[in-house]
N, CA and C atoms as an extended XYZ file, in Angstrom:
564
Properties=species:S:1:pos:R:3:atomname:S:1:resname:S:1:resid:I:1 pbc="F F F"
N       -16.555        5.639        8.758 N   MET     1
C       -15.686        4.611        8.208 CA  MET     1
C       -15.374        3.628        9.341 C   MET     1
N       -15.712        2.364        9.118 N   ASP     2
C       -15.502        1.359       10.157 CA  ASP     2
C       -14.115        0.726       10.037 C   ASP     2
N       -13.762       -0.057       11.063 N   LEU     3
C       -12.446       -0.688       11.107 CA  LEU     3
C       -12.237       -1.639        9.933 C   LEU     3
N       -13.271       -2.371        9.552 N   PHE     4
C       -13.155       -3.299        8.433 CA  PHE     4
C       -12.771       -2.566        7.147 C   PHE     4
N       -13.389       -1.406        6.908 N   THR     5
C       -13.068       -0.604        5.723 CA  THR     5
C       -11.631       -0.116        5.778 C   THR     5
N       -11.197        0.322        6.953 N   ILE     6
C        -9.810        0.778        7.113 CA  ILE     6
C        -8.840       -0.369        6.835 C   ILE     6
N        -9.158       -1.558        7.323 N   ILE     7
C        -8.294       -2.711        7.080 CA  ILE     7
C        -8.236       -3.032        5.589 C   ILE     7
N        -9.374       -2.973        4.915 N   LEU     8
C        -9.376       -3.241        3.470 CA  LEU     8
C        -8.557       -2.194        2.714 C   LEU     8
N        -8.677       -0.931        3.113 N   ILE     9
C        -7.860        0.123        2.489 CA  ILE     9
C        -6.384       -0.169        2.722 C   ILE     9
N        -6.049       -0.541        3.950 N   ALA    10
C        -4.654       -0.843        4.291 CA  ALA    10
C        -4.129       -2.012        3.462 C   ALA    10
N        -4.936       -3.041        3.298 N   VAL    11
C        -4.517       -4.198        2.494 CA  VAL    11
C        -4.323       -3.771        1.037 C   VAL    11
N        -5.244       -2.983        0.517 N   GLY    12
C        -5.098       -2.501       -0.854 CA  GLY    12
C        -3.834       -1.680       -1.041 C   GLY    12
N        -3.561       -0.796       -0.087 N   LEU    13
C        -2.356        0.028       -0.178 CA  LEU    13
C        -1.086       -0.805       -0.005 C   LEU    13
N        -1.160       -1.858        0.788 N   ALA    14
C         0.020       -2.675        1.064 CA  ALA    14
C         0.421       -3.556       -0.114 C   ALA    14
N        -0.429       -3.670       -1.128 N   MET    15
C        -0.116       -4.569       -2.240 CA  MET    15
C         1.120       -4.135       -3.018 C   MET    15
N         1.374       -2.837       -3.108 N   ASP    16
C         2.606       -2.392       -3.767 CA  ASP    16
C         3.823       -2.853       -2.958 C   ASP    16
N         3.755       -2.665       -1.629 N   CYS    17
C         4.840       -3.135       -0.757 CA  CYS    17
C         5.006       -4.648       -0.894 C   CYS    17
N         3.895       -5.340       -0.928 N   PHE    18
C         3.892       -6.791       -1.046 CA  PHE    18
C         4.571       -7.215       -2.347 C   PHE    18
N         4.217       -6.566       -3.447 N   ALA    19
C         4.797       -6.909       -4.747 CA  ALA    19
C         6.306       -6.666       -4.757 C   ALA    19
N         6.739       -5.518       -4.233 N   VAL    20
C         8.174       -5.215       -4.181 CA  VAL    20
C         8.884       -6.210       -3.269 C   VAL    20
N         8.234       -6.569       -2.171 N   SER    21
C         8.838       -7.511       -1.229 CA  SER    21
C         8.971       -8.904       -1.828 C   SER    21
N         7.996       -9.301       -2.621 N   ILE    22
C         8.103      -10.591       -3.305 CA  ILE    22
C         9.306      -10.563       -4.245 C   ILE    22
N         9.461       -9.468       -4.960 N   ALA    23
C        10.607       -9.346       -5.871 CA  ALA    23
C        11.921       -9.416       -5.094 C   ALA    23
N        11.977       -8.744       -3.951 N   GLN    24
C        13.184       -8.822       -3.117 CA  GLN    24
C        13.372      -10.248       -2.608 C   GLN    24
N        12.265      -10.890       -2.238 N   GLY    25
C        12.339      -12.248       -1.726 CA  GLY    25
C        12.812      -13.250       -2.754 C   GLY    25
N        12.494      -13.009       -4.031 N   LEU    26
C        12.957      -13.901       -5.090 CA  LEU    26
C        14.477      -13.967       -5.131 C   LEU    26
N        15.120      -12.913       -4.665 N   CYS    27
C        16.581      -12.828       -4.705 CA  CYS    27
C        17.201      -13.020       -3.324 C   CYS    27
N        16.420      -13.492       -2.360 N   THR    28
C        16.877      -13.582       -0.976 CA  THR    28
C        16.608      -14.968       -0.412 C   THR    28
N        17.515      -15.431        0.406 N   ASP    29
C        17.289      -16.665        1.152 CA  ASP    29
C        16.842      -16.269        2.554 C   ASP    29
N        15.525      -16.339        2.809 N   VAL    30
C        15.010      -15.897        4.111 CA  VAL    30
C        15.419      -16.824        5.245 C   VAL    30
N        15.919      -17.993        4.924 N   GLN    31
C        16.392      -18.894        5.969 CA  GLN    31
C        17.776      -18.515        6.459 C   GLN    31
N        18.445      -17.628        5.736 N   ASP    32
C        19.747      -17.118        6.156 CA  ASP    32
C        19.518      -16.021        7.197 C   ASP    32
N        19.950      -16.263        8.423 N   VAL    33
C        19.711      -15.337        9.538 CA  VAL    33
C        20.303      -13.955        9.243 C   VAL    33
N        21.369      -13.899        8.463 N   LYS    34
C        21.999      -12.614        8.138 CA  LYS    34
C        21.087      -11.714        7.305 C   LYS    34
N        20.087      -12.283        6.648 N   GLN    35
C        19.169      -11.492        5.826 CA  GLN    35
C        18.054      -10.835        6.646 C   GLN    35
N        17.790      -11.325        7.852 N   MET    36
C        16.671      -10.833        8.651 CA  MET    36
C        16.745       -9.326        8.935 C   MET    36
N        17.896       -8.755        9.306 N   PRO    37
C        17.923       -7.297        9.520 CA  PRO    37
C        17.538       -6.510        8.268 C   PRO    37
N        17.931       -7.000        7.098 N   HIS    38
C        17.574       -6.324        5.845 CA  HIS    38
C        16.069       -6.381        5.613 C   HIS    38
N        15.504       -7.549        5.830 N   ILE    39
C        14.065       -7.730        5.630 CA  ILE    39
C        13.280       -6.851        6.604 C   ILE    39
N        13.716       -6.819        7.865 N   LEU    40
C        13.030       -5.989        8.865 CA  LEU    40
C        13.173       -4.497        8.565 C   LEU    40
N        14.361       -4.087        8.103 N   LEU    41
C        14.552       -2.682        7.731 CA  LEU    41
C        13.621       -2.299        6.592 C   LEU    41
N        13.542       -3.139        5.577 N   MET    42
C        12.653       -2.859        4.451 CA  MET    42
C        11.202       -2.770        4.938 C   MET    42
N        10.774       -3.714        5.746 N   ALA    43
C         9.400       -3.721        6.241 CA  ALA    43
C         9.115       -2.483        7.092 C   ALA    43
N        10.066       -2.093        7.935 N   CYS    44
C         9.884       -0.888        8.764 CA  CYS    44
C         9.766        0.364        7.899 C   CYS    44
N        10.650        0.497        6.924 N   LEU    45
C        10.591        1.664        6.041 CA  LEU    45
C         9.267        1.705        5.271 C   LEU    45
N         8.838        0.578        4.750 N   PHE    46
C         7.565        0.539        4.025 CA  PHE    46
C         6.418        0.911        4.953 C   PHE    46
N         6.406        0.380        6.164 N   GLY    47
C         5.350        0.693        7.120 CA  GLY    47
C         5.335        2.162        7.513 C   GLY    47
N         6.506        2.717        7.802 N   VAL    48
C         6.594        4.129        8.213 CA  VAL    48
C         6.121        5.054        7.091 C   VAL    48
N         6.601        4.814        5.882 N   PHE    49
C         6.206        5.673        4.771 CA  PHE    49
C         4.724        5.519        4.439 C   PHE    49
N         4.221        4.283        4.452 N   GLN    50
C         2.791        4.074        4.175 CA  GLN    50
C         1.939        4.746        5.242 C   GLN    50
N         2.392        4.760        6.487 N   GLY    51
C         1.642        5.408        7.557 CA  GLY    51
C         1.745        6.921        7.528 C   GLY    51
N         2.907        7.436        7.153 N   ALA    52
C         3.117        8.888        7.164 CA  ALA    52
C         2.412        9.590        5.999 C   ALA    52
N         2.333        8.950        4.867 N   MET    53
C         1.749        9.595        3.688 CA  MET    53
C         0.283        9.990        3.871 C   MET    53
N        -0.569        9.157        4.477 N   PRO    54
C        -1.946        9.617        4.688 CA  PRO    54
C        -2.027       10.831        5.617 C   PRO    54
N        -1.096       10.932        6.570 N   LEU    55
C        -1.063       12.124        7.429 CA  LEU    55
C        -0.783       13.379        6.614 C   LEU    55
N         0.167       13.266        5.704 N   ILE    56
C         0.494       14.408        4.844 CA  ILE    56
C        -0.693       14.741        3.942 C   ILE    56
N        -1.296       13.707        3.360 N   GLY    57
C        -2.467       13.918        2.500 CA  GLY    57
C        -3.640       14.514        3.259 C   GLY    57
N        -3.858       14.060        4.472 N   TYR    58
C        -4.936       14.596        5.312 CA  TYR    58
C        -4.678       16.076        5.617 C   TYR    58
N        -3.444       16.392        6.003 N   SER    59
C        -3.093       17.786        6.329 CA  SER    59
C        -3.280       18.704        5.127 C   SER    59
N        -2.836       18.240        3.977 N   ALA    60
C        -3.012       19.047        2.761 CA  ALA    60
C        -4.488       19.197        2.435 C   ALA    60
N        -5.242       18.138        2.616 N   GLY    61
C        -6.672       18.180        2.340 CA  GLY    61
C        -7.430       19.094        3.290 C   GLY    61
N        -6.968       19.204        4.526 N   MET    62
C        -7.638       20.069        5.505 CA  MET    62
C        -7.559       21.542        5.122 C   MET    62
N        -6.575       21.899        4.342 N   LEU    63
C        -6.465       23.283        3.889 CA  LEU    63
C        -7.676       23.677        3.049 C   LEU    63
N        -8.284       22.704        2.446 N   CYS    64
C        -9.467       22.932        1.612 CA  CYS    64
C       -10.632       22.102        2.147 C   CYS    64
N       -10.868       22.135        3.455 N   SER    65
C       -11.815       21.218        4.089 CA  SER    65
C       -13.258       21.407        3.630 C   SER    65
N       -13.724       22.639        3.374 N   ASP    66
C       -15.101       22.830        2.928 CA  ASP    66
C       -15.357       22.121        1.602 C   ASP    66
N       -14.436       22.282        0.686 N   PHE    67
C       -14.550       21.627       -0.612 CA  PHE    67
C       -14.546       20.110       -0.439 C   PHE    67
N       -13.580       19.612        0.340 N   PHE    68
C       -13.442       18.175        0.501 CA  PHE    68
C       -14.611       17.555        1.255 C   PHE    68
N       -15.167       18.277        2.232 N   SER    69
C       -16.270       17.684        2.987 CA  SER    69
C       -17.490       17.456        2.102 C   SER    69
N       -17.737       18.333        1.139 N   ARG    70
C       -18.871       18.157        0.232 CA  ARG    70
C       -18.600       17.120       -0.843 C   ARG    70
N       -17.369       17.064       -1.302 N   PHE    71
C       -17.045       16.195       -2.428 CA  PHE    71
C       -16.154       15.008       -2.051 C   PHE    71
N       -15.949       14.774       -0.752 N   ALA    72
C       -15.048       13.702       -0.308 CA  ALA    72
C       -15.405       12.335       -0.874 C   ALA    72
N       -16.694       11.939       -0.898 N   PRO    73
C       -16.984       10.609       -1.461 CA  PRO    73
C       -16.573       10.485       -2.927 C   PRO    73
N       -16.825       11.556       -3.695 N   TRP    74
C       -16.468       11.520       -5.121 CA  TRP    74
C       -14.953       11.583       -5.305 C   TRP    74
N       -14.292       12.370       -4.468 N   ILE    75
C       -12.829       12.468       -4.543 CA  ILE    75
C       -12.202       11.130       -4.186 C   ILE    75
N       -12.722       10.499       -3.113 N   ALA    76
C       -12.202        9.186       -2.715 CA  ALA    76
C       -12.388        8.170       -3.833 C   ALA    76
N       -13.563        8.177       -4.447 N   LEU    77
C       -13.812        7.260       -5.555 CA  LEU    77
C       -12.832        7.526       -6.695 C   LEU    77
N       -12.668        8.789       -7.065 N   ALA    78
C       -11.766        9.124       -8.174 CA  ALA    78
C       -10.329        8.701       -7.858 C   ALA    78
N        -9.861        9.030       -6.654 N   LEU    79
C        -8.480        8.701       -6.288 CA  LEU    79
C        -8.260        7.191       -6.217 C   LEU    79
N        -9.148        6.508       -5.498 N   LEU    80
C        -8.964        5.068       -5.343 CA  LEU    80
C        -9.185        4.327       -6.657 C   LEU    80
N       -10.118        4.795       -7.474 N   ALA    81
C       -10.321        4.172       -8.786 CA  ALA    81
C        -9.107        4.402       -9.683 C   ALA    81
N        -8.536        5.602       -9.616 N   PHE    82
C        -7.338        5.893      -10.410 CA  PHE    82
C        -6.171        5.018       -9.965 C   PHE    82
N        -5.917        5.001       -8.655 N   ILE    83
C        -4.794        4.219       -8.129 CA  ILE    83
C        -5.024        2.731       -8.398 C   ILE    83
N        -6.237        2.259       -8.068 N   GLY    84
C        -6.562        0.856       -8.287 CA  GLY    84
C        -6.530        0.489       -9.756 C   GLY    84
N        -7.085        1.365      -10.601 N   GLY    85
C        -7.067        1.124      -12.042 CA  GLY    85
C        -5.657        1.052      -12.584 C   GLY    85
N        -4.800        1.945      -12.099 N   LYS    86
C        -3.402        1.939      -12.517 CA  LYS    86
C        -2.733        0.626      -12.108 C   LYS    86
N        -3.023        0.179      -10.893 N   MET    87
C        -2.458       -1.091      -10.436 CA  MET    87
C        -2.963       -2.256      -11.281 C   MET    87
N        -4.256       -2.233      -11.623 N   ILE    88
C        -4.828       -3.309      -12.435 CA  ILE    88
C        -4.180       -3.333      -13.811 C   ILE    88
N        -4.050       -2.164      -14.432 N   ILE    89
C        -3.435       -2.093      -15.763 CA  ILE    89
C        -1.990       -2.577      -15.705 C   ILE    89
N        -1.240       -2.117      -14.688 N   GLU    90
C         0.153       -2.542      -14.563 CA  GLU    90
C         0.254       -4.040      -14.311 C   GLU    90
N        -0.730       -4.598      -13.588 N   SER    91
C        -0.681       -6.025      -13.275 CA  SER    91
C        -0.908       -6.888      -14.508 C   SER    91
N        -1.588       -6.336      -15.494 N   LEU    92
C        -1.893       -7.110      -16.694 CA  LEU    92
C        -0.734       -7.130      -17.691 C   LEU    92
N         0.224       -6.246      -17.477 N   ARG    93
C         1.437       -6.282      -18.300 CA  ARG    93
C         2.319       -7.403      -17.785 C   ARG    93
N         2.943       -8.098      -18.673 N   HIS    94
C         3.805       -9.206      -18.264 CA  HIS    94
C         5.170       -8.651      -17.894 C   HIS    94
N         5.530       -8.887      -16.629 N   LYS    95
C         6.830       -8.440      -16.149 CA  LYS    95
C         7.608       -9.662      -15.690 C   LYS    95
N         8.838       -9.731      -16.083 N   GLU    96
C         9.707      -10.808      -15.617 CA  GLU    96
C        10.652      -10.238      -14.572 C   GLU    96
N        10.739      -10.912      -13.448 N   VAL    97
C        11.645      -10.497      -12.388 CA  VAL    97
C        12.974      -11.205      -12.598 C   VAL    97
N        14.023      -10.428      -12.704 N   GLU    98
C        15.343      -11.013      -12.890 CA  GLU    98
C        15.809      -11.650      -11.586 C   GLU    98
N        16.447      -12.781      -11.691 N   ARG    99
C        16.973      -13.451      -10.511 CA  ARG    99
C        18.416      -12.972      -10.313 C   ARG    99
N        18.559      -11.956       -9.512 N   THR   100
C        19.874      -11.438       -9.158 CA  THR   100
C        19.921      -11.362       -7.641 C   THR   100
N        20.936      -10.742       -7.110 N   HIS   101
C        21.007      -10.556       -5.663 CA  HIS   101
C        20.122       -9.378       -5.279 C   HIS   101
N        19.456       -9.505       -4.143 N   ALA   102
C        18.580       -8.436       -3.670 CA  ALA   102
C        19.408       -7.202       -3.333 C   ALA   102
N        18.861       -6.046       -3.610 N   ASN   103
C        19.506       -4.783       -3.279 CA  ASN   103
C        18.982       -4.336       -1.922 C   ASN   103
N        19.868       -4.293       -0.916 N   TRP   104
C        19.462       -3.888        0.433 CA  TRP   104
C        20.046       -2.533        0.805 C   TRP   104
N        20.502       -1.748       -0.170 N   GLY   105
C        21.068       -0.438        0.124 CA  GLY   105
C        20.015        0.528        0.670 C   GLY   105
N        20.445        1.411        1.564 N   TRP   106
C        19.535        2.384        2.182 CA  TRP   106
C        18.801        3.216        1.144 C   TRP   106
N        19.544        3.776        0.215 N   LEU   107
C        18.937        4.647       -0.789 CA  LEU   107
C        17.889        3.884       -1.598 C   LEU   107
N        18.215        2.681       -2.015 N   PHE   108
C        17.263        1.872       -2.770 CA  PHE   108
C        16.008        1.599       -1.947 C   PHE   108
N        16.171        1.210       -0.686 N   LEU   109
C        15.017        0.887        0.154 CA  LEU   109
C        14.150        2.116        0.417 C   LEU   109
N        14.776        3.268        0.638 N   VAL   110
C        13.998        4.499        0.855 CA  VAL   110
C        13.259        4.876       -0.430 C   VAL   110
N        13.925        4.760       -1.572 N   MET   111
C        13.255        5.068       -2.840 CA  MET   111
C        12.073        4.124       -3.068 C   MET   111
N        12.233        2.856       -2.741 N   MET   112
C        11.138        1.898       -2.900 CA  MET   112
C        10.010        2.224       -1.911 C   MET   112
N        10.360        2.630       -0.701 N   ALA   113
C         9.342        2.984        0.294 CA  ALA   113
C         8.540        4.196       -0.160 C   ALA   113
N         9.211        5.182       -0.716 N   VAL   114
C         8.506        6.363       -1.227 CA  VAL   114
C         7.633        5.981       -2.418 C   VAL   114
N         8.202        5.217       -3.334 N   ALA   115
C         7.453        4.847       -4.541 CA  ALA   115
C         6.211        4.034       -4.210 C   ALA   115
N         6.322        3.141       -3.248 N   THR   116
C         5.168        2.305       -2.908 CA  THR   116
C         4.151        3.036       -2.036 C   THR   116
N         4.525        4.195       -1.500 N   SER   117
C         3.600        4.898       -0.594 CA  SER   117
C         2.954        6.135       -1.202 C   SER   117
N         3.263        6.468       -2.431 N   ILE   118
C         2.683        7.656       -3.065 CA  ILE   118
C         1.163        7.574       -3.079 C   ILE   118
N         0.622        6.395       -3.377 N   ASP   119
C        -0.824        6.265       -3.404 CA  ASP   119
C        -1.449        6.482       -2.031 C   ASP   119
N        -0.714        6.187       -0.964 N   ALA   120
C        -1.220        6.414        0.392 CA  ALA   120
C        -1.356        7.908        0.685 C   ALA   120
N        -0.567        8.742        0.015 N   LEU   121
C        -0.673       10.197        0.170 CA  LEU   121
C        -2.067       10.657       -0.213 C   LEU   121
N        -2.536       10.206       -1.351 N   ALA   122
C        -3.867       10.590       -1.821 CA  ALA   122
C        -4.965       10.027       -0.925 C   ALA   122
N        -4.703        8.898       -0.313 N   THR   123
C        -5.698        8.262        0.546 CA  THR   123
C        -5.988        9.087        1.796 C   THR   123
N        -5.072        9.945        2.187 N   GLY   124
C        -5.275       10.759        3.388 CA  GLY   124
C        -6.537       11.601        3.361 C   GLY   124
N        -6.973       12.026        2.187 N   VAL   125
C        -8.163       12.883        2.111 CA  VAL   125
C        -9.440       12.144        2.470 C   VAL   125
N        -9.440       10.822        2.406 N   ILE   126
C       -10.668       10.108        2.756 CA  ILE   126
C       -10.954       10.151        4.254 C   ILE   126
N        -9.975       10.593        5.049 N   PHE   127
C       -10.181       10.707        6.489 CA  PHE   127
C       -10.701       12.084        6.899 C   PHE   127
N       -10.828       13.007        5.968 N   ILE   128
C       -11.308       14.354        6.301 CA  ILE   128
C       -12.712       14.321        6.904 C   ILE   128
N       -13.653       13.567        6.346 N   PRO   129
C       -14.982       13.542        6.965 CA  PRO   129
C       -15.010       12.794        8.308 C   PRO   129
N       -13.998       11.986        8.585 N   VAL   130
C       -13.952       11.197        9.824 CA  VAL   130
C       -12.591       11.358       10.511 C   VAL   130
N       -12.269       12.573       10.990 N   PRO   131
C       -10.946       12.801       11.566 CA  PRO   131
C       -10.657       11.944       12.803 C   PRO   131
N       -11.711       11.503       13.482 N   GLU   132
C       -11.504       10.665       14.664 CA  GLU   132
C       -10.929        9.283       14.299 C   GLU   132
N       -10.950        8.923       13.036 N   ARG   133
C       -10.423        7.638       12.559 CA  ARG   133
C        -9.026        7.764       11.955 C   ARG   133
N        -8.490        8.988       11.895 N   LEU   134
C        -7.201        9.210       11.235 CA  LEU   134
C        -6.080        8.388       11.860 C   LEU   134
N        -5.900        8.501       13.174 N   TRP   135
C        -4.769        7.815       13.813 CA  TRP   135
C        -4.933        6.298       13.785 C   TRP   135
N        -6.169        5.841       13.903 N   LEU   136
C        -6.418        4.411       13.759 CA  LEU   136
C        -6.054        3.978       12.339 C   LEU   136
N        -6.493        4.759       11.350 N   GLY   137
C        -6.205        4.443        9.955 CA  GLY   137
C        -4.717        4.426        9.664 C   GLY   137
N        -4.008        5.438       10.144 N   VAL   138
C        -2.563        5.520        9.923 CA  VAL   138
C        -1.856        4.326       10.554 C   VAL   138
N        -2.260        3.980       11.769 N   SER   139
C        -1.639        2.849       12.466 CA  SER   139
C        -1.894        1.539       11.744 C   SER   139
N        -3.128        1.319       11.330 N   VAL   140
C        -3.471        0.081       10.631 CA  VAL   140
C        -2.741        0.010        9.294 C   VAL   140
N        -2.715        1.109        8.558 N   ILE   141
C        -2.018        1.138        7.266 CA  ILE   141
C        -0.541        0.821        7.452 C   ILE   141
N         0.096        1.424        8.458 N   ALA   142
C         1.522        1.175        8.710 CA  ALA   142
C         1.768       -0.285        9.087 C   ALA   142
N         0.953       -0.816       10.002 N   PHE   143
C         1.154       -2.193       10.447 CA  PHE   143
C         0.911       -3.190        9.319 C   PHE   143
N        -0.156       -3.009        8.573 N   VAL   144
C        -0.472       -3.939        7.478 CA  VAL   144
C         0.628       -3.905        6.421 C   VAL   144
N         1.150       -2.721        6.117 N   SER   145
C         2.238       -2.628        5.143 CA  SER   145
C         3.492       -3.328        5.660 C   SER   145
N         3.801       -3.144        6.942 N   PHE   146
C         4.933       -3.829        7.571 CA  PHE   146
C         4.753       -5.344        7.450 C   PHE   146
N         3.585       -5.824        7.834 N   PHE   147
C         3.291       -7.257        7.816 CA  PHE   147
C         3.373       -7.827        6.398 C   PHE   147
N         2.744       -7.143        5.436 N   PHE   148
C         2.740       -7.652        4.068 CA  PHE   148
C         4.134       -7.593        3.441 C   PHE   148
N         4.968       -6.670        3.889 N   SER   149
C         6.338       -6.613        3.371 CA  SER   149
C         7.131       -7.840        3.808 C   SER   149
N         6.994       -8.209        5.066 N   ILE   150
C         7.684       -9.418        5.537 CA  ILE   150
C         7.096      -10.649        4.860 C   ILE   150
N         5.780      -10.723        4.809 N   LEU   151
C         5.113      -11.858        4.175 CA  LEU   151
C         5.519      -11.992        2.708 C   LEU   151
N         5.572      -10.865        1.995 N   GLY   152
C         5.964      -10.887        0.583 CA  GLY   152
C         7.375      -11.404        0.386 C   GLY   152
N         8.267      -10.986        1.248 N   CYS   153
C         9.657      -11.428        1.140 CA  CYS   153
C         9.747      -12.939        1.370 C   CYS   153
N         9.016      -13.421        2.359 N   VAL   154
C         9.015      -14.862        2.637 CA  VAL   154
C         8.404      -15.623        1.462 C   VAL   154
N         7.276      -15.144        0.964 N   ILE   155
C         6.628      -15.811       -0.172 CA  ILE   155
C         7.539      -15.804       -1.391 C   ILE   155
N         8.163      -14.666       -1.659 N   GLY   156
C         9.076      -14.586       -2.796 CA  GLY   156
C        10.219      -15.562       -2.677 C   GLY   156
N        10.752      -15.700       -1.476 N   SER   157
C        11.889      -16.587       -1.267 CA  SER   157
C        11.487      -18.056       -1.296 C   SER   157
N        10.414      -18.394       -0.589 N   VAL   158
C        10.045      -19.798       -0.425 CA  VAL   158
C         9.229      -20.335       -1.596 C   VAL   158
N         8.249      -19.554       -2.044 N   PHE   159
C         7.305      -20.061       -3.037 CA  PHE   159
C         7.420      -19.380       -4.400 C   PHE   159
N         8.398      -18.528       -4.568 N   GLY   160
C         8.502      -17.726       -5.775 CA  GLY   160
C         8.494      -18.502       -7.073 C   GLY   160
N         9.125      -19.639       -7.090 N   LYS   161
C         9.187      -20.411       -8.327 CA  LYS   161
C         7.903      -21.193       -8.591 C   LYS   161
N         7.176      -21.524       -7.534 N   ARG   162
C         6.007      -22.395       -7.691 CA  ARG   162
C         4.745      -21.650       -8.087 C   ARG   162
N         4.488      -20.511       -7.448 N   PHE   163
C         3.226      -19.802       -7.646 CA  PHE   163
C         3.471      -18.444       -8.276 C   PHE   163
N         2.598      -18.063       -9.160 N   LYS   164
C         2.651      -16.728       -9.759 CA  LYS   164
C         1.452      -15.940       -9.240 C   LYS   164
N         1.669      -15.095       -8.231 N   LEU   165
C         0.597      -14.288       -7.648 CA  LEU   165
C         0.554      -12.928       -8.326 C   LEU   165
N        -0.601      -12.518       -8.741 N   ASN   166
C        -0.766      -11.202       -9.338 CA  ASN   166
C        -1.285      -10.261       -8.251 C   ASN   166
N        -0.364       -9.871       -7.339 N   VAL   167
C        -0.769       -9.091       -6.173 CA  VAL   167
C        -1.198       -7.676       -6.550 C   VAL   167
N        -0.640       -7.121       -7.602 N   GLU   168
C        -1.069       -5.787       -8.022 CA  GLU   168
C        -2.522       -5.806       -8.482 C   GLU   168
N        -2.913       -6.846       -9.183 N   LEU   169
C        -4.304       -6.976       -9.620 CA  LEU   169
C        -5.233       -7.068       -8.408 C   LEU   169
N        -4.869       -7.889       -7.439 N   ILE   170
C        -5.676       -8.039       -6.222 CA  ILE   170
C        -5.788       -6.705       -5.495 C   ILE   170
N        -4.671       -6.017       -5.309 N   GLY   171
C        -4.679       -4.709       -4.638 CA  GLY   171
C        -5.491       -3.675       -5.389 C   GLY   171
N        -5.369       -3.654       -6.711 N   GLY   172
C        -6.124       -2.705       -7.525 CA  GLY   172
C        -7.615       -2.920       -7.411 C   GLY   172
N        -8.035       -4.175       -7.463 N   ILE   173
C        -9.460       -4.485       -7.335 CA  ILE   173
C        -9.979       -4.069       -5.959 C   ILE   173
N        -9.197       -4.321       -4.920 N   ILE   174
C        -9.601       -3.925       -3.561 CA  ILE   174
C        -9.767       -2.413       -3.480 C   ILE   174
N        -8.810       -1.652       -4.018 N   LEU   175
C        -8.891       -0.194       -3.929 CA  LEU   175
C       -10.082        0.365       -4.703 C   LEU   175
N       -10.354       -0.154       -5.897 N   VAL   176
C       -11.517        0.306       -6.668 CA  VAL   176
C       -12.799       -0.026       -5.907 C   VAL   176
N       -12.873       -1.222       -5.346 N   GLY   177
C       -14.044       -1.612       -4.563 CA  GLY   177
C       -14.265       -0.730       -3.356 C   GLY   177
N       -13.201       -0.386       -2.660 N   ILE   178
C       -13.305        0.510       -1.503 CA  ILE   178
C       -13.774        1.891       -1.952 C   ILE   178
N       -13.242        2.383       -3.067 N   GLY   179
C       -13.678        3.689       -3.589 CA  GLY   179
C       -15.169        3.694       -3.869 C   GLY   179
N       -15.671        2.632       -4.485 N   LEU   180
C       -17.115        2.533       -4.759 CA  LEU   180
C       -17.914        2.491       -3.460 C   LEU   180
N       -17.438        1.747       -2.483 N   LYS   181
C       -18.136        1.634       -1.195 CA  LYS   181
C       -18.201        2.995       -0.501 C   LYS   181
N       -17.076        3.701       -0.448 N   ILE   182
C       -17.045        5.025        0.203 CA  ILE   182
C       -17.971        5.986       -0.509 C   ILE   182
N       -17.948        5.977       -1.839 N   CYS   183
C       -18.795        6.872       -2.609 CA  CYS   183
C       -20.275        6.578       -2.355 C   CYS   183
N       -20.641        5.317       -2.387 N   LEU   184
C       -22.035        4.950       -2.149 CA  LEU   184
C       -22.498        5.318       -0.738 C   LEU   184
N       -21.633        5.111        0.262 N   GLU   185
C       -21.970        5.496        1.624 CA  GLU   185
C       -22.143        7.003        1.753 C   GLU   185
N       -21.313        7.772        1.031 N   GLY   186
C       -21.400        9.229        1.092 CA  GLY   186
C       -22.611        9.792        0.396 C   GLY   186
N       -23.089        9.091       -0.636 N   ILE   187
C       -24.240        9.550       -1.401 CA  ILE   187
C       -25.539        9.176       -0.702 C   ILE   187
N       -25.604        7.964       -0.173 N   LEU   188
C       -26.846        7.452        0.427 CA  LEU   188
C       -27.030        7.858        1.856 C   LEU   188
């Protein structure tokens, strides 16, 4: 698994964080300096959880390493296609974001970080055939999620009314594409 593939996986996984951050940004004035600690806390939590979940998934997958090493390409395809497909289906439903005040409570942010990182848990098994890439993958996933969380909040705040981005659809397509790529590389 090369760095480009890891970056694409990280971008696909970060789309949930990005979508939630846009929603938070719709209710936030990012030009208000008092909001910056909240935005940074949210981005840090999203990055930490997105980075930690593949470690947990990898560890759980190692318990059954013989099975996973033979079927890892198919498992990766199934997991990423499921996660990506779910994101695509959810993106096609029309959701209206209410314009209220952003919720910056600890419990809410931790719950959002867990919810947006569940798919990263399953992604950990794709590193079983390439354990030397695990820490690079975890670091890239965490950083990209952190970055996209800040970017999403800014986009939601500044451009939220002008543009309607279907980030879940984009993330879902990326994840399905990565699953197909991993599967094809494992078969050929």
